[in-house]
N, C-alpha and C positions, 0 to 999 in steps of 0.2 A: 367263643365266637360260630356264629352259625357258618355252615360250607356255601349258603345262600341265600339271597332275600327275595322273595315273590311278595309283589306288590301288587295294590288295587285301589285305586281312586274310585271314589263311591259318591254318587249322586243322584237322588229321589228314584233310584232302582224299585221297581216293583218287587214285594215280598219273595214271591215263588221263584222270580230269575236270579236274585240276591242269593237266597237260600243254595240253592242249586251251583250257583258260580261258586260262592264258599265252601260246600261240600266239597266240590269238585276239586280244590286245592287241598283241602285238609284229610282228602283220601288217596292221596298220591303213594305211590310205591317207596318212593325218596322220600325219606324223612327228615333228614337236617337240613333244614332252612327256617327262616325267621316268615311270619308272614303280617306284612303292615297293610294295615288299611286305613285309608283317609276318608273321612266323612265330610266332604265339600258343601258343609252348610247346608244339608236336606233339609226339605220342609215336611217329611212324611216320617214311618217310621222306621227310618233307616239304622239309626241309631239302638234302638232296641233289639233289632234282628241283630245286630252284630253281636252285643252284649250277651245275647242268649249263649251262643257259644264258650264254652268255657277249655278250650283247646290251650297250654301255655304258650304255644307257637305265635297266637295272635297279639299283634298290638298294636292298639286302635288309638287315632288322634282323630281330633275334629275342627276343621279351620275355623275361624272367627269370624271369616266375612268369606262370601264365594270368589274362589282364584281363578276358576275355570280347570280344563282337562290339562291343559300343559305345565301351567305351573303347581297345580296339585300332584302332578307326577314328578315334576323337580324337586319339590318339596319332599315325595317321598323316596326317590334317590339318594337324598343329602341326608335323611332317617336312615339307610340301610349300612348293614354292616359288613354282609357278606360279599365275596368276589366276585358273584355271579347276579346279576340282576333279572329275575324272572318275571318276565312283565303278564299280567293277569286285565282282563276286564270284567266289571262288575255283572256283565250279564251272561256272559258266555263260560262253556263248560270246558274244563282242561278233562282231557282222557288219563286215566289212571297212570299211568306209564311215561306219562310227556317229562316230568321231572327227570325222572332215571334216564330214561334217553337223551335227553338235551346234556344233561351236566357229562354223562359218559362221553359223549361226543365230543365237548368241549376240553376234556381232560385228555383228551388223545390228539388235537388238533389246536394246540395253543396258538397256530396263526391266523385262525378264525377267533372275529371278534363280536359277530352277531349272526347267530342261530336261529332259524324257525321253521315250520316245515309247513303241511298240507291242510286243510280245514276243510269241514264240511258246514256248510248252510245249514241252521238247523230251525224251525224242523223241518224244511223242504229237502233236506236228505240229498243236497247237489255238490258235489263235489269239486273242491278248488284247489288244482295241482298248481305248485309252483318249481322253476327252475331249480338243479339243485347245486350247480358249480358257481364259483365267483366270477368267472367270467361271464355264464349265461346272466346272471341276476346285477349285476353291473350293467350289461348291456340293453336290458331292460329298464333299469331305473334312470337310465341316460336319457330314452325316449318316452318317458312320462306313464311306465307300468310299473306300479310299485308291487312289486312282485315278494314284499318281506312282508309277512301278517305279524304287525306288533300285538296284537293278544296273545301270540303264542309264540314271543320270541325271549331269547336270552340273550343278554348283554354283559359284556365283561363293564363292569362297573370303571376299570381303571381310564376306562376310553373318554368319559365325562372328566373326569380332574386331569389327566394328560393333557388333552385339547380344549379346556374348558368349554365343554358344549351342555346343552340342555335343549328341550325342548322349547319351542317359541311360539309364545300366544298368537304372534302376527300369523302365525299360520296355523290355527285351531282347523281342526277337520281333516288337516295332511301333516299335521306337526310330526309325525311318523317317517312320512314319505320325504322331509325336510330334513329330518336328522339322518336318514341313510344315505341321500347325495351328499351330505358335509363329511360321512364317515368312508365313502366309497374309497379315497386316496389314503386313509390313515387305516384300514385294517381291509380283511377279508369275509366275505358272507357266504353262508351255506343254508340249504334248505335239506331238513330230513324227507325222503321220498316216500312219506308215510302222512296220516292224517293224526294230528296232535290235540284239534282242538275243534268242538262245536261252536261256530260263529252263529248266535242269537241273529236270524233278520227279521225284524219286525217293522211298521211303520214309525215308531219311534226313534230308531236309529240314527244316530246325530247325521253320518252321510246320510241318509233320506232326506231329513228334515233341511239339510245345508247341500244340498246337491248340485245348484248353480253355481255358488260361492265356490264348494269345493273343486267343481271343474276349473276356474279360472284359476285359483291356486294352485293347483297341481300345472296348469300351462308355467304360470312364474316361478316355480320351482325348476321343474324341469329348463328354463332357459338358462337360470342360475348356475344349474349344475354343467350346463352343456358351456357356457362361457367360460366357467373354469377349466375343464375336462379339456376342451378342444381350442381354446383359447380366442375365441372369437367373440368379439363385443355387439351385445344385443341391446344396449342401453335404451335405444327409441323404443324397441318393442317391448322392454320392461316396464317404460312409461305409457303402451297403452294399454297393460294388463291394469295396472293401478288406477286407470281411467275407468276399466269394467267395472272394478271393484267398487270403484267408488261414485258409480253411477253418473261419470262425468260423458260428454259429448266427444266422439272420437273424430278427430278433423280427417277430412279425406287424405292429405298427406302423410299424414303419419299411420291411415290405415295401409297403403300402398307400400311404406317400409316395412310394415309389418307383416305382410304377404311375401316381399322381397326375401326374409328372414325366415318365415316359414318354410320359403323355396329352398332356401340354404339348408336348413335342418334334413329337410327331404334329402338331399344332394348326400350330406355327412352321414344320414343313416344309413344310404343305399352303399356307400363306402365303406362301411365297416362291419357290413352283413348284418345291420339291426333296424333293417325297414320292414319288418315283419311284427315288429310291435308300436308301429306307428299308425295305430287304427285311428287315431283321434289327435294326427298332427295340427300343428296351430292353423295354417288356411283354412282346413274344412273345419276347425272347431271356431273359428272367428265369425267365418261365412254362414254357418250355421246359428251363431249363437247373436249377431245383429239384431238390434232391434232400434226402430225410430227414435227410441227414448234415447241411444246411445250413438247412433251414426245418421247421419243425414239419408234422406230417400236419395240423391245423387250418389253419394257414397256407395251406397248398397249396391247401386247398379252397375258402379265400376268394379266392387268387388266378386260379383258375380260375373263379369267379363273375365276378371282375371282368373278366378276360380277357374272358370270352365276352360281358360288357356292352358292353365298348368295341369291340370286333369287330361288335356290333350298330348303332352308329352309324359305322363306316367308309363 
């Protein structure tokens, strides 16, 4: 039985990117892991590239139909045998000591269920630092800042089985943030204060292609997390976000209530000392996002008035 399971969903990855990603896993200084790769019905030469590696740790599977990132990841987790799940993306590069350092930390901190770390945007060489402690991480997650990098995370498999959790297709492109907010009250988080991964940033990134939808989904997940954590009912605001996702028109009264909710969130953030992470709080987000297609001109004018009024009280 392997100590850990590295999992990698793959779909139409460029040959060079996939090779670098696979080799970064195979060249880890820690070796007691299985490496499960799932081809999600790629139409390129992905299978040929994967099968060219003869390392016995590799276990290769192929979906009969395209399942998407969330369901493919869930399938990989169900196939895994290790106690720890080492996440890996099909175009990112894990640094050689990533697994060794993360597994050592998890063995020394049994109360931590999710561990990630810093990463570097590649090839731009821009460093992304993430907070270290559970308190800092939860505070950030509650107010829309996903400070746990999924592509270099390690997760205890027992969390998935104990709480019947999974990555949800409804939140594709933000599925990791959704999972983290569900785990906040069930385990502790931590980030190693060093670079563990080179995160490849290019025009084909899922987060770039789905940027607008991703942003709206982030706001929805944030509301759901705050609703559970603070015990505030945001039902109407959830409906407004669902309308945005479905490109439906938003009525004036719905929008006014949405703004009130956003202001309540701002106040709660100030009370908890987490206002510093509210770079894109809800009322600013929606005022920037409203378009004639979704909100009437009259509502836009009213939104601008409310927005200016709220800003005067900042």
